[in-house]
PDB file of N, CA, C, O and CB in Angstrom:
ATOM      1  N   MET A   1      29.673 -75.541  15.443  1.00  0.00           N
ATOM      2  CA  MET A   1      30.150 -76.395  14.376  1.00  0.00           C
ATOM      3  C   MET A   1      30.214 -77.833  14.885  1.00  0.00           C
ATOM      4  O   MET A   1      30.679 -78.087  15.996  1.00  0.00           O
ATOM      5  CB  MET A   1      31.534 -75.921  13.863  1.00  0.00           C
ATOM      6  N   THR A   2      29.753 -78.750  14.080  1.00  0.00           N
ATOM      7  CA  THR A   2      29.750 -80.160  14.430  1.00  0.00           C
ATOM      8  C   THR A   2      31.164 -80.718  14.383  1.00  0.00           C
ATOM      9  O   THR A   2      31.969 -80.346  13.529  1.00  0.00           O
ATOM     10  CB  THR A   2      28.832 -80.948  13.491  1.00  0.00           C
ATOM     11  N   ARG A   3      31.446 -81.608  15.307  1.00  0.00           N
ATOM     12  CA  ARG A   3      32.745 -82.277  15.306  1.00  0.00           C
ATOM     13  C   ARG A   3      32.680 -83.447  14.333  1.00  0.00           C
ATOM     14  O   ARG A   3      31.807 -84.308  14.442  1.00  0.00           O
ATOM     15  CB  ARG A   3      33.140 -82.761  16.742  1.00  0.00           C
ATOM     16  N   HIS A   4      33.601 -83.469  13.390  1.00  0.00           N
ATOM     17  CA  HIS A   4      33.637 -84.536  12.394  1.00  0.00           C
ATOM     18  C   HIS A   4      34.866 -85.393  12.593  1.00  0.00           C
ATOM     19  O   HIS A   4      35.901 -84.923  13.066  1.00  0.00           O
ATOM     20  CB  HIS A   4      33.615 -83.960  10.974  1.00  0.00           C
ATOM     21  N   VAL A   5      34.743 -86.646  12.229  1.00  0.00           N
ATOM     22  CA  VAL A   5      35.887 -87.536  12.120  1.00  0.00           C
ATOM     23  C   VAL A   5      35.988 -87.880  10.645  1.00  0.00           C
ATOM     24  O   VAL A   5      35.026 -88.347  10.036  1.00  0.00           O
ATOM     25  CB  VAL A   5      35.737 -88.834  13.033  1.00  0.00           C
ATOM     26  N   TYR A   6      37.156 -87.645  10.079  1.00  0.00           N
ATOM     27  CA  TYR A   6      37.369 -87.894   8.665  1.00  0.00           C
ATOM     28  C   TYR A   6      38.212 -89.137   8.442  1.00  0.00           C
ATOM     29  O   TYR A   6      39.129 -89.425   9.211  1.00  0.00           O
ATOM     30  CB  TYR A   6      38.025 -86.697   8.013  1.00  0.00           C
ATOM     31  N   LYS A   7      37.902 -89.849   7.412  1.00  0.00           N
ATOM     32  CA  LYS A   7      38.728 -90.945   6.934  1.00  0.00           C
ATOM     33  C   LYS A   7      39.157 -90.545   5.531  1.00  0.00           C
ATOM     34  O   LYS A   7      38.405 -89.883   4.817  1.00  0.00           O
ATOM     35  CB  LYS A   7      37.958 -92.339   6.955  1.00  0.00           C
ATOM     36  N   HIS A   8      40.357 -90.942   5.131  1.00  0.00           N
ATOM     37  CA  HIS A   8      40.734 -90.632   3.762  1.00  0.00           C
ATOM     38  C   HIS A   8      41.305 -91.855   3.076  1.00  0.00           C
ATOM     39  O   HIS A   8      41.895 -92.739   3.697  1.00  0.00           O
ATOM     40  CB  HIS A   8      41.739 -89.491   3.727  1.00  0.00           C
ATOM     41  N   ILE A   9      41.103 -91.866   1.773  1.00  0.00           N
ATOM     42  CA  ILE A   9      41.587 -92.939   0.918  1.00  0.00           C
ATOM     43  C   ILE A   9      42.385 -92.304  -0.214  1.00  0.00           C
ATOM     44  O   ILE A   9      42.251 -91.111  -0.488  1.00  0.00           O
ATOM     45  CB  ILE A   9      40.406 -93.812   0.366  1.00  0.00           C
ATOM     46  N   GLU A  10      43.202 -93.097  -0.857  1.00  0.00           N
ATOM     47  CA  GLU A  10      43.973 -92.599  -1.993  1.00  0.00           C
ATOM     48  C   GLU A  10      43.515 -93.339  -3.238  1.00  0.00           C
ATOM     49  O   GLU A  10      43.359 -94.560  -3.219  1.00  0.00           O
ATOM     50  CB  GLU A  10      45.511 -92.779  -1.765  1.00  0.00           C
ATOM     51  N   LEU A  11      43.300 -92.605  -4.313  1.00  0.00           N
ATOM     52  CA  LEU A  11      42.907 -93.203  -5.572  1.00  0.00           C
ATOM     53  C   LEU A  11      43.520 -92.434  -6.726  1.00  0.00           C
ATOM     54  O   LEU A  11      43.983 -91.306  -6.558  1.00  0.00           O
ATOM     55  CB  LEU A  11      41.385 -93.243  -5.701  1.00  0.00           C
ATOM     56  N   THR A  12      43.522 -93.052  -7.897  1.00  0.00           N
ATOM     57  CA  THR A  12      44.092 -92.435  -9.091  1.00  0.00           C
ATOM     58  C   THR A  12      43.046 -92.434 -10.193  1.00  0.00           C
ATOM     59  O   THR A  12      42.487 -93.474 -10.540  1.00  0.00           O
ATOM     60  CB  THR A  12      45.376 -93.180  -9.550  1.00  0.00           C
ATOM     61  N   GLY A  13      42.789 -91.246 -10.739  1.00  0.00           N
ATOM     62  CA  GLY A  13      41.896 -91.110 -11.878  1.00  0.00           C
ATOM     63  C   GLY A  13      42.721 -90.910 -13.133  1.00  0.00           C
ATOM     64  O   GLY A  13      43.847 -90.416 -13.073  1.00  0.00           O
ATOM     65  N   SER A  14      42.164 -91.293 -14.263  1.00  0.00           N
ATOM     66  CA  SER A  14      42.897 -91.115 -15.514  1.00  0.00           C
ATOM     67  C   SER A  14      41.967 -90.582 -16.596  1.00  0.00           C
ATOM     68  O   SER A  14      40.753 -90.783 -16.556  1.00  0.00           O
ATOM     69  CB  SER A  14      43.539 -92.443 -15.964  1.00  0.00           C
ATOM     70  N   SER A  15      42.573 -89.896 -17.565  1.00  0.00           N
ATOM     71  CA  SER A  15      41.804 -89.314 -18.661  1.00  0.00           C
ATOM     72  C   SER A  15      42.727 -89.001 -19.829  1.00  0.00           C
ATOM     73  O   SER A  15      43.855 -88.554 -19.620  1.00  0.00           O
ATOM     74  CB  SER A  15      41.064 -88.041 -18.200  1.00  0.00           C
ATOM     75  N   PRO A  16      42.268 -89.225 -21.047  1.00  0.00           N
ATOM     76  CA  PRO A  16      43.041 -88.797 -22.205  1.00  0.00           C
ATOM     77  C   PRO A  16      42.864 -87.304 -22.492  1.00  0.00           C
ATOM     78  O   PRO A  16      43.576 -86.747 -23.327  1.00  0.00           O
ATOM     79  CB  PRO A  16      42.639 -89.610 -23.424  1.00  0.00           C
ATOM     80  N   ASP A  17      41.912 -86.650 -21.799  1.00  0.00           N
ATOM     81  CA  ASP A  17      41.556 -85.268 -22.114  1.00  0.00           C
ATOM     82  C   ASP A  17      42.247 -84.219 -21.249  1.00  0.00           C
ATOM     83  O   ASP A  17      42.818 -83.265 -21.778  1.00  0.00           O
ATOM     84  CB  ASP A  17      40.091 -85.104 -21.985  1.00  0.00           C
ATOM     85  N   SER A  18      42.202 -84.384 -19.902  1.00  0.00           N
ATOM     86  CA  SER A  18      42.747 -83.332 -19.049  1.00  0.00           C
ATOM     87  C   SER A  18      42.937 -83.826 -17.611  1.00  0.00           C
ATOM     88  O   SER A  18      42.407 -84.863 -17.212  1.00  0.00           O
ATOM     89  CB  SER A  18      41.827 -82.105 -19.068  1.00  0.00           C
ATOM     90  N   ILE A  19      43.702 -83.057 -16.861  1.00  0.00           N
ATOM     91  CA  ILE A  19      43.883 -83.321 -15.435  1.00  0.00           C
ATOM     92  C   ILE A  19      42.541 -83.192 -14.722  1.00  0.00           C
ATOM     93  O   ILE A  19      42.177 -84.044 -13.912  1.00  0.00           O
ATOM     94  CB  ILE A  19      44.929 -82.351 -14.819  1.00  0.00           C
ATOM     95  N   GLU A  20      41.817 -82.134 -15.024  1.00  0.00           N
ATOM     96  CA  GLU A  20      40.526 -81.914 -14.372  1.00  0.00           C
ATOM     97  C   GLU A  20      39.562 -83.066 -14.636  1.00  0.00           C
ATOM     98  O   GLU A  20      38.839 -83.484 -13.731  1.00  0.00           O
ATOM     99  CB  GLU A  20      39.909 -80.601 -14.851  1.00  0.00           C
ATOM    100  N   ASP A  21      39.543 -83.579 -15.852  1.00  0.00           N
ATOM    101  CA  ASP A  21      38.661 -84.696 -16.178  1.00  0.00           C
ATOM    102  C   ASP A  21      39.066 -85.954 -15.407  1.00  0.00           C
ATOM    103  O   ASP A  21      38.204 -86.728 -14.990  1.00  0.00           O
ATOM    104  CB  ASP A  21      38.681 -84.969 -17.689  1.00  0.00           C
ATOM    105  N   ALA A  22      40.358 -86.161 -15.216  1.00  0.00           N
ATOM    106  CA  ALA A  22      40.837 -87.297 -14.429  1.00  0.00           C
ATOM    107  C   ALA A  22      40.356 -87.191 -12.982  1.00  0.00           C
ATOM    108  O   ALA A  22      39.931 -88.183 -12.390  1.00  0.00           O
ATOM    109  CB  ALA A  22      42.377 -87.375 -14.475  1.00  0.00           C
ATOM    110  N   VAL A  23      40.425 -85.992 -12.420  1.00  0.00           N
ATOM    111  CA  VAL A  23      39.959 -85.761 -11.051  1.00  0.00           C
ATOM    112  C   VAL A  23      38.449 -85.968 -10.967  1.00  0.00           C
ATOM    113  O   VAL A  23      37.962 -86.676 -10.086  1.00  0.00           O
ATOM    114  CB  VAL A  23      40.334 -84.336 -10.579  1.00  0.00           C
ATOM    115  N   GLN A  24      37.719 -85.353 -11.877  1.00  0.00           N
ATOM    116  CA  GLN A  24      36.250 -85.445 -11.863  1.00  0.00           C
ATOM    117  C   GLN A  24      35.779 -86.887 -11.999  1.00  0.00           C
ATOM    118  O   GLN A  24      34.857 -87.301 -11.297  1.00  0.00           O
ATOM    119  CB  GLN A  24      35.651 -84.599 -12.990  1.00  0.00           C
ATOM    120  N   SER A  25      36.396 -87.656 -12.888  1.00  0.00           N
ATOM    121  CA  SER A  25      35.949 -89.033 -13.086  1.00  0.00           C
ATOM    122  C   SER A  25      36.259 -89.902 -11.869  1.00  0.00           C
ATOM    123  O   SER A  25      35.466 -90.777 -11.520  1.00  0.00           O
ATOM    124  CB  SER A  25      36.605 -89.626 -14.331  1.00  0.00           C
ATOM    125  N   ALA A  26      37.401 -89.672 -11.218  1.00  0.00           N
ATOM    126  CA  ALA A  26      37.736 -90.441 -10.013  1.00  0.00           C
ATOM    127  C   ALA A  26      36.766 -90.130  -8.880  1.00  0.00           C
ATOM    128  O   ALA A  26      36.314 -91.041  -8.187  1.00  0.00           O
ATOM    129  CB  ALA A  26      39.176 -90.145  -9.569  1.00  0.00           C
ATOM    130  N   ILE A  27      36.446 -88.862  -8.684  1.00  0.00           N
ATOM    131  CA  ILE A  27      35.512 -88.479  -7.625  1.00  0.00           C
ATOM    132  C   ILE A  27      34.113 -89.015  -7.919  1.00  0.00           C
ATOM    133  O   ILE A  27      33.432 -89.502  -7.017  1.00  0.00           O
ATOM    134  CB  ILE A  27      35.473 -86.949  -7.467  1.00  0.00           C
ATOM    135  N   ALA A  28      33.686 -88.929  -9.169  1.00  0.00           N
ATOM    136  CA  ALA A  28      32.358 -89.442  -9.543  1.00  0.00           C
ATOM    137  C   ALA A  28      32.258 -90.945  -9.298  1.00  0.00           C
ATOM    138  O   ALA A  28      31.239 -91.432  -8.808  1.00  0.00           O
ATOM    139  CB  ALA A  28      32.059 -89.131 -11.021  1.00  0.00           C
ATOM    140  N   LYS A  29      33.311 -91.674  -9.638  1.00  0.00           N
ATOM    141  CA  LYS A  29      33.302 -93.125  -9.426  1.00  0.00           C
ATOM    142  C   LYS A  29      33.302 -93.451  -7.933  1.00  0.00           C
ATOM    143  O   LYS A  29      32.559 -94.327  -7.492  1.00  0.00           O
ATOM    144  CB  LYS A  29      34.519 -93.779 -10.115  1.00  0.00           C
ATOM    145  N   ALA A  30      34.125 -92.758  -7.159  1.00  0.00           N
ATOM    146  CA  ALA A  30      34.171 -92.990  -5.712  1.00  0.00           C
ATOM    147  C   ALA A  30      32.826 -92.679  -5.071  1.00  0.00           C
ATOM    148  O   ALA A  30      32.402 -93.365  -4.141  1.00  0.00           O
ATOM    149  CB  ALA A  30      35.274 -92.140  -5.063  1.00  0.00           C
ATOM    150  N   HIS A  31      32.158 -91.648  -5.567  1.00  0.00           N
ATOM    151  CA  HIS A  31      30.861 -91.231  -5.018  1.00  0.00           C
ATOM    152  C   HIS A  31      29.799 -92.331  -5.120  1.00  0.00           C
ATOM    153  O   HIS A  31      28.820 -92.318  -4.374  1.00  0.00           O
ATOM    154  CB  HIS A  31      30.372 -89.982  -5.739  1.00  0.00           C
ATOM    155  N   GLU A  32      29.988 -93.278  -6.040  1.00  0.00           N
ATOM    156  CA  GLU A  32      29.032 -94.378  -6.186  1.00  0.00           C
ATOM    157  C   GLU A  32      29.000 -95.278  -4.950  1.00  0.00           C
ATOM    158  O   GLU A  32      27.968 -95.879  -4.649  1.00  0.00           O
ATOM    159  CB  GLU A  32      29.375 -95.208  -7.418  1.00  0.00           C
ATOM    160  N   THR A  33      30.125 -95.376  -4.231  1.00  0.00           N
ATOM    161  CA  THR A  33      30.179 -96.276  -3.076  1.00  0.00           C
ATOM    162  C   THR A  33      30.645 -95.614  -1.779  1.00  0.00           C
ATOM    163  O   THR A  33      30.438 -96.171  -0.701  1.00  0.00           O
ATOM    164  CB  THR A  33      31.082 -97.418  -3.387  1.00  0.00           C
ATOM    165  N   VAL A  34      31.264 -94.449  -1.861  1.00  0.00           N
ATOM    166  CA  VAL A  34      31.757 -93.746  -0.676  1.00  0.00           C
ATOM    167  C   VAL A  34      30.817 -92.580  -0.385  1.00  0.00           C
ATOM    168  O   VAL A  34      30.572 -91.740  -1.251  1.00  0.00           O
ATOM    169  CB  VAL A  34      33.231 -93.246  -0.879  1.00  0.00           C
ATOM    170  N   HIS A  35      30.296 -92.534   0.837  1.00  0.00           N
ATOM    171  CA  HIS A  35      29.351 -91.485   1.207  1.00  0.00           C
ATOM    172  C   HIS A  35      30.059 -90.347   1.949  1.00  0.00           C
ATOM    173  O   HIS A  35      31.120 -90.545   2.540  1.00  0.00           O
ATOM    174  CB  HIS A  35      28.224 -92.066   2.074  1.00  0.00           C
ATOM    175  N   ASN A  36      29.473 -89.186   1.912  1.00  0.00           N
ATOM    176  CA  ASN A  36      29.931 -88.018   2.669  1.00  0.00           C
ATOM    177  C   ASN A  36      31.314 -87.510   2.260  1.00  0.00           C
ATOM    178  O   ASN A  36      32.080 -87.053   3.108  1.00  0.00           O
ATOM    179  CB  ASN A  36      29.945 -88.348   4.126  1.00  0.00           C
ATOM    180  N   ILE A  37      31.637 -87.586   0.973  1.00  0.00           N
ATOM    181  CA  ILE A  37      32.922 -87.060   0.500  1.00  0.00           C
ATOM    182  C   ILE A  37      32.929 -85.551   0.727  1.00  0.00           C
ATOM    183  O   ILE A  37      31.990 -84.856   0.339  1.00  0.00           O
ATOM    184  CB  ILE A  37      33.164 -87.405  -1.019  1.00  0.00           C
ATOM    185  N   GLN A  38      33.995 -85.045   1.359  1.00  0.00           N
ATOM    186  CA  GLN A  38      34.074 -83.633   1.726  1.00  0.00           C
ATOM    187  C   GLN A  38      35.216 -82.884   1.049  1.00  0.00           C
ATOM    188  O   GLN A  38      35.083 -81.689   0.788  1.00  0.00           O
ATOM    189  CB  GLN A  38      34.218 -83.512   3.207  1.00  0.00           C
ATOM    190  N   TRP A  39      36.328 -83.544   0.756  1.00  0.00           N
ATOM    191  CA  TRP A  39      37.487 -82.833   0.213  1.00  0.00           C
ATOM    192  C   TRP A  39      38.383 -83.783  -0.574  1.00  0.00           C
ATOM    193  O   TRP A  39      38.279 -85.004  -0.461  1.00  0.00           O
ATOM    194  CB  TRP A  39      38.287 -82.164   1.343  1.00  0.00           C
ATOM    195  N   PHE A  40      39.265 -83.186  -1.375  1.00  0.00           N
ATOM    196  CA  PHE A  40      40.299 -83.967  -2.045  1.00  0.00           C
ATOM    197  C   PHE A  40      41.590 -83.159  -2.050  1.00  0.00           C
ATOM    198  O   PHE A  40      41.578 -81.931  -1.965  1.00  0.00           O
ATOM    199  CB  PHE A  40      39.871 -84.346  -3.495  1.00  0.00           C
ATOM    200  N   LYS A  41      42.702 -83.878  -2.152  1.00  0.00           N
ATOM    201  CA  LYS A  41      44.022 -83.253  -2.225  1.00  0.00           C
ATOM    202  C   LYS A  41      44.822 -83.989  -3.290  1.00  0.00           C
ATOM    203  O   LYS A  41      44.950 -85.212  -3.245  1.00  0.00           O
ATOM    204  CB  LYS A  41      44.759 -83.286  -0.833  1.00  0.00           C
ATOM    205  N   ILE A  42      45.357 -83.244  -4.242  1.00  0.00           N
ATOM    206  CA  ILE A  42      46.188 -83.838  -5.292  1.00  0.00           C
ATOM    207  C   ILE A  42      47.541 -84.214  -4.698  1.00  0.00           C
ATOM    208  O   ILE A  42      48.215 -83.382  -4.089  1.00  0.00           O
ATOM    209  CB  ILE A  42      46.365 -82.855  -6.495  1.00  0.00           C
ATOM    210  N   VAL A  43      47.930 -85.468  -4.879  1.00  0.00           N
ATOM    211  CA  VAL A  43      49.194 -85.975  -4.354  1.00  0.00           C
ATOM    212  C   VAL A  43      50.237 -86.035  -5.463  1.00  0.00           C
ATOM    213  O   VAL A  43      51.404 -85.711  -5.243  1.00  0.00           O
ATOM    214  CB  VAL A  43      49.002 -87.367  -3.719  1.00  0.00           C
ATOM    215  N   GLU A  44      49.813 -86.453  -6.660  1.00  0.00           N
ATOM    216  CA  GLU A  44      50.749 -86.608  -7.765  1.00  0.00           C
ATOM    217  C   GLU A  44      50.018 -86.461  -9.090  1.00  0.00           C
ATOM    218  O   GLU A  44      48.879 -86.905  -9.236  1.00  0.00           O
ATOM    219  CB  GLU A  44      51.461 -87.970  -7.690  1.00  0.00           C
ATOM    220  N   THR A  45      50.678 -85.839 -10.047  1.00  0.00           N
ATOM    221  CA  THR A  45      50.158 -85.738 -11.399  1.00  0.00           C
ATOM    222  C   THR A  45      51.220 -86.285 -12.335  1.00  0.00           C
ATOM    223  O   THR A  45      52.388 -85.905 -12.258  1.00  0.00           O
ATOM    224  CB  THR A  45      49.775 -84.266 -11.764  1.00  0.00           C
ATOM    225  N   ARG A  46      50.808 -87.172 -13.211  1.00  0.00           N
ATOM    226  CA  ARG A  46      51.745 -87.723 -14.183  1.00  0.00           C
ATOM    227  C   ARG A  46      50.993 -88.026 -15.468  1.00  0.00           C
ATOM    228  O   ARG A  46      49.765 -87.963 -15.512  1.00  0.00           O
ATOM    229  CB  ARG A  46      52.442 -89.000 -13.633  1.00  0.00           C
ATOM    230  N   GLY A  47      51.734 -88.352 -16.501  1.00  0.00           N
ATOM    231  CA  GLY A  47      51.078 -88.627 -17.766  1.00  0.00           C
ATOM    232  C   GLY A  47      51.894 -89.539 -18.656  1.00  0.00           C
ATOM    233  O   GLY A  47      53.040 -89.880 -18.365  1.00  0.00           O
ATOM    234  N   HIS A  48      51.270 -89.915 -19.735  1.00  0.00           N
ATOM    235  CA  HIS A  48      51.884 -90.781 -20.734  1.00  0.00           C
ATOM    236  C   HIS A  48      52.102 -89.952 -22.000  1.00  0.00           C
ATOM    237  O   HIS A  48      51.215 -89.216 -22.432  1.00  0.00           O
ATOM    238  CB  HIS A  48      50.992 -92.047 -21.024  1.00  0.00           C
ATOM    239  N   VAL A  49      53.283 -90.079 -22.582  1.00  0.00           N
ATOM    240  CA  VAL A  49      53.624 -89.333 -23.798  1.00  0.00           C
ATOM    241  C   VAL A  49      53.695 -90.306 -24.968  1.00  0.00           C
ATOM    242  O   VAL A  49      54.306 -91.370 -24.870  1.00  0.00           O
ATOM    243  CB  VAL A  49      54.977 -88.566 -23.632  1.00  0.00           C
ATOM    244  N   ALA A  50      53.063 -89.930 -26.075  1.00  0.00           N
ATOM    245  CA  ALA A  50      53.122 -90.718 -27.309  1.00  0.00           C
ATOM    246  C   ALA A  50      53.325 -89.766 -28.483  1.00  0.00           C
ATOM    247  O   ALA A  50      52.604 -88.778 -28.622  1.00  0.00           O
ATOM    248  CB  ALA A  50      51.821 -91.573 -27.501  1.00  0.00           C
ATOM    249  N   ASP A  51      54.290 -90.063 -29.309  1.00  0.00           N
ATOM    250  CA  ASP A  51      54.597 -89.229 -30.475  1.00  0.00           C
ATOM    251  C   ASP A  51      54.840 -87.772 -30.110  1.00  0.00           C
ATOM    252  O   ASP A  51      54.440 -86.866 -30.841  1.00  0.00           O
ATOM    253  CB  ASP A  51      53.472 -89.313 -31.477  1.00  0.00           C
ATOM    254  N   GLY A  52      55.501 -87.550 -28.971  1.00  0.00           N
ATOM    255  CA  GLY A  52      55.853 -86.205 -28.554  1.00  0.00           C
ATOM    256  C   GLY A  52      54.708 -85.379 -28.002  1.00  0.00           C
ATOM    257  O   GLY A  52      54.849 -84.166 -27.846  1.00  0.00           O
ATOM    258  N   LYS A  53      53.568 -86.009 -27.699  1.00  0.00           N
ATOM    259  CA  LYS A  53      52.405 -85.304 -27.172  1.00  0.00           C
ATOM    260  C   LYS A  53      51.875 -86.029 -25.945  1.00  0.00           C
ATOM    261  O   LYS A  53      52.078 -87.232 -25.784  1.00  0.00           O
ATOM    262  CB  LYS A  53      51.304 -85.181 -28.246  1.00  0.00           C
ATOM    263  N   VAL A  54      51.196 -85.286 -25.085  1.00  0.00           N
ATOM    264  CA  VAL A  54      50.549 -85.904 -23.924  1.00  0.00           C
ATOM    265  C   VAL A  54      49.399 -86.758 -24.437  1.00  0.00           C
ATOM    266  O   VAL A  54      48.482 -86.265 -25.094  1.00  0.00           O
ATOM    267  CB  VAL A  54      50.040 -84.823 -22.896  1.00  0.00           C
ATOM    268  N   ALA A  55      49.467 -88.049 -24.124  1.00  0.00           N
ATOM    269  CA  ALA A  55      48.438 -88.973 -24.589  1.00  0.00           C
ATOM    270  C   ALA A  55      47.425 -89.315 -23.491  1.00  0.00           C
ATOM    271  O   ALA A  55      46.277 -89.657 -23.775  1.00  0.00           O
ATOM    272  CB  ALA A  55      49.086 -90.246 -25.106  1.00  0.00           C
ATOM    273  N   HIS A  56      47.869 -89.217 -22.230  1.00  0.00           N
ATOM    274  CA  HIS A  56      46.993 -89.618 -21.136  1.00  0.00           C
ATOM    275  C   HIS A  56      47.457 -88.967 -19.838  1.00  0.00           C
ATOM    276  O   HIS A  56      48.658 -88.861 -19.587  1.00  0.00           O
ATOM    277  CB  HIS A  56      46.963 -91.158 -20.992  1.00  0.00           C
ATOM    278  N   TRP A  57      46.506 -88.529 -19.015  1.00  0.00           N
ATOM    279  CA  TRP A  57      46.786 -87.942 -17.696  1.00  0.00           C
ATOM    280  C   TRP A  57      46.421 -88.931 -16.612  1.00  0.00           C
ATOM    281  O   TRP A  57      45.428 -89.648 -16.737  1.00  0.00           O
ATOM    282  CB  TRP A  57      46.012 -86.616 -17.496  1.00  0.00           C
ATOM    283  N   GLN A  58      47.215 -88.983 -15.539  1.00  0.00           N
ATOM    284  CA  GLN A  58      46.895 -89.747 -14.338  1.00  0.00           C
ATOM    285  C   GLN A  58      47.079 -88.820 -13.142  1.00  0.00           C
ATOM    286  O   GLN A  58      48.116 -88.172 -13.000  1.00  0.00           O
ATOM    287  CB  GLN A  58      47.794 -91.035 -14.212  1.00  0.00           C
ATOM    288  N   VAL A  59      46.072 -88.766 -12.291  1.00  0.00           N
ATOM    289  CA  VAL A  59      46.120 -87.897 -11.114  1.00  0.00           C
ATOM    290  C   VAL A  59      45.822 -88.735  -9.875  1.00  0.00           C
ATOM    291  O   VAL A  59      44.743 -89.315  -9.747  1.00  0.00           O
ATOM    292  CB  VAL A  59      45.106 -86.711 -11.243  1.00  0.00           C
ATOM    293  N   THR A  60      46.791 -88.790  -8.965  1.00  0.00           N
ATOM    294  CA  THR A  60      46.600 -89.489  -7.704  1.00  0.00           C
ATOM    295  C   THR A  60      46.183 -88.464  -6.660  1.00  0.00           C
ATOM    296  O   THR A  60      46.776 -87.390  -6.558  1.00  0.00           O
ATOM    297  CB  THR A  60      47.894 -90.250  -7.269  1.00  0.00           C
ATOM    298  N   MET A  61      45.153 -88.807  -5.883  1.00  0.00           N
ATOM    299  CA  MET A  61      44.615 -87.867  -4.906  1.00  0.00           C
ATOM    300  C   MET A  61      44.208 -88.586  -3.636  1.00  0.00           C
ATOM    301  O   MET A  61      43.966 -89.793  -3.634  1.00  0.00           O
ATOM    302  CB  MET A  61      43.424 -87.112  -5.487  1.00  0.00           C
ATOM    303  N   GLN A  62      44.136 -87.831  -2.568  1.00  0.00           N
ATOM    304  CA  GLN A  62      43.525 -88.303  -1.337  1.00  0.00           C
ATOM    305  C   GLN A  62      42.122 -87.739  -1.299  1.00  0.00           C
ATOM    306  O   GLN A  62      41.902 -86.574  -1.628  1.00  0.00           O
ATOM    307  CB  GLN A  62      44.352 -87.883  -0.071  1.00  0.00           C
ATOM    308  N   LEU A  63      41.183 -88.560  -0.902  1.00  0.00           N
ATOM    309  CA  LEU A  63      39.790 -88.165  -0.805  1.00  0.00           C
ATOM    310  C   LEU A  63      39.381 -88.287   0.655  1.00  0.00           C
ATOM    311  O   LEU A  63      39.589 -89.337   1.263  1.00  0.00           O
ATOM    312  CB  LEU A  63      38.877 -89.036  -1.732  1.00  0.00           C
ATOM    313  N   GLY A  64      38.808 -87.246   1.229  1.00  0.00           N
ATOM    314  CA  GLY A  64      38.383 -87.277   2.623  1.00  0.00           C
ATOM    315  C   GLY A  64      36.868 -87.333   2.727  1.00  0.00           C
ATOM    316  O   GLY A  64      36.156 -86.654   1.988  1.00  0.00           O
ATOM    317  N   PHE A  65      36.389 -88.148   3.650  1.00  0.00           N
ATOM    318  CA  PHE A  65      34.953 -88.223   3.872  1.00  0.00           C
ATOM    319  C   PHE A  65      34.682 -88.369   5.366  1.00  0.00           C
ATOM    320  O   PHE A  65      35.517 -88.868   6.121  1.00  0.00           O
ATOM    321  CB  PHE A  65      34.330 -89.402   3.080  1.00  0.00           C
ATOM    322  N   THR A  66      33.501 -87.924   5.773  1.00  0.00           N
ATOM    323  CA  THR A  66      33.122 -88.020   7.182  1.00  0.00           C
ATOM    324  C   THR A  66      32.522 -89.385   7.463  1.00  0.00           C
ATOM    325  O   THR A  66      31.822 -89.964   6.632  1.00  0.00           O
ATOM    326  CB  THR A  66      32.128 -86.906   7.562  1.00  0.00           C
ATOM    327  N   LEU A  67      32.812 -89.881   8.656  1.00  0.00           N
ATOM    328  CA  LEU A  67      32.234 -91.161   9.066  1.00  0.00           C
ATOM    329  C   LEU A  67      30.831 -90.929   9.613  1.00  0.00           C
ATOM    330  O   LEU A  67      30.558 -89.907  10.243  1.00  0.00           O
ATOM    331  CB  LEU A  67      33.126 -91.863  10.129  1.00  0.00           C
ATOM    332  N   ASP A  68      29.954 -91.881   9.365  1.00  0.00           N
ATOM    333  CA  ASP A  68      28.566 -91.788   9.861  1.00  0.00           C
ATOM    334  C   ASP A  68      28.529 -91.912  11.366  1.00  0.00           C
ATOM    335  O   ASP A  68      27.454 -91.858  11.963  1.00  0.00           O
ATOM    336  CB  ASP A  68      27.681 -92.875   9.226  1.00  0.00           C
TER     337      ASP A  68
END
């Protein structure tokens, strides 16, 4: 097994649809500029309530990637 060195960053994705969509959109956006993404860890999940319903999801996560 190759020895890897990982760096991680924290970011927050948001979505009016779902937690999963918030995660997917954040990872997709990060993938545009961050190479070798290997893992993510959910740090916090929160949302916005309007008229007694969930109006928006926000998911903060750590993203790990290997250094070149």
